[in-house]
C-alpha positions, 0 to 999 in steps of 0.5 A, a space after each residue: 475498466 481493465 480494457 481502458 487501463 490496457 489501452 492507456 498503458 499500451 499506447 505510450 510509455 509512462 513516467 509513473 505507474 501505480 498499481 496493486 500487484 493483482 491488477 498489474 498481473 492481470 493486465 500483464 497476462 492479457 493478450 494485449 501486451 503480447 509481442 507484435 510487429 512494427 515496421 518489421 521489428 518487435 515492438 516493446 510490449 507492456 511486459 517489456 515496459 514494466 520489466 524495464 522500469 528504472 525504479 521499483 517501489 513496494 509500499 506496505 510490504 508487510 501487507 503485500 506479502 501477507 497471506 492471500 496476496 503473496 502469490 500475486 506479488 511473487 508472480 510479479 517479482 518473478 516477471 521483474 527479476 532481471 536475473 531471469 531475463 535471457 542473456 541472448 536477445 535482440 538489441 531492443 530486448 537487451 536494452 530492457 535487460 540492461 535497464 532492469 539490471 540497473 533498477 533501484 528497488 525501494 521497499 517500505 514497511 511501517 511494521 517490519 524491522 530489520 530483526 523481524 524474520 518476516 523482513 528477511 523472507 520479504 527481502 529474499 522474495 524481491 529482486 534486489 541488485 545486491 543480495 544484501 540490500 541497505 536497510 534503514 531501520 527507524 524503529 530503533 529510534 522510535 522511543 526517542 521520537 515519541 513524546 513522553 506523554 504518549 502512552 502505548 497499549 493494546 487490548 485483546 478483543 474477543 470479537 467484533 462486538 467486544 471491540 465495539 464495546 471497548 471502543 465505546 467505553 474508551 470514548 466515554 472514559 476520555 469524554 472531554 478529549 479529542 480522540 482519533 480512531 483509525 480503522 482498517 477498512 472503509 466498510 468498518 468506518 461506515 459501520 462504526 460512524 453511525 453506531 458511535 454517533 448514536 452512542 456519543 452524539 452526532 455533533 461529536 463524531 465525524 468520519 473521513 472517507 476516501 469517497 467523500 468530497 474534499 470539501 466535506 473532508 476538510 469540513 469534518 477536520 475543522 469540526 474535529 479541531 473546533 469541538 471539545 471532546 470530538 471523535 474522528 474516525 478514519 482509515 489508516 
């Protein structure tokens, strides 16, 4: 679908673009966005459009800068860095540079805190206007937000089989309680739902997939609410 996405992005300006770093870099590297002429003037390229965005939002920053993905995001941040845009350019390109300098950059993470060394590394890799951007850290207020009835703990598992065993044991331990289980991938969900249904009953275990029709997802949520001791597995 890369060709279709390129055509859609190049035909007109868009108010909102949502993309993974890898795919956006691939599209920007395509020859389709290279400079071309329109009425004798340089026509804005896809790269110009992306460089001139007014708002840049980086969600799940901890994952975006994780091993294996960092090179893609670092390359994208380099392309969007207004400090690297040439100062002496024509009027059209100067407008792009001006918009880039006024850009508002927002970075979100549910696991990184302001005291985390990784957060400092992430901030240094992002082209903020201010070298010391404003940080809103909600983790310090987490204890006051969570109800006293919630117990937080973790179990170190040796491998996948051990994790399955621990999960099954916990479901048996809290047999009469509704249990919500988050997993980190669709493949994991597809593997666990049939297994847990065999071990704990098909009428108690439900799953929610992004590829599942909305009607089915709502139905599984309603079953989860209605059935005592039910289990709902979903991606995070």
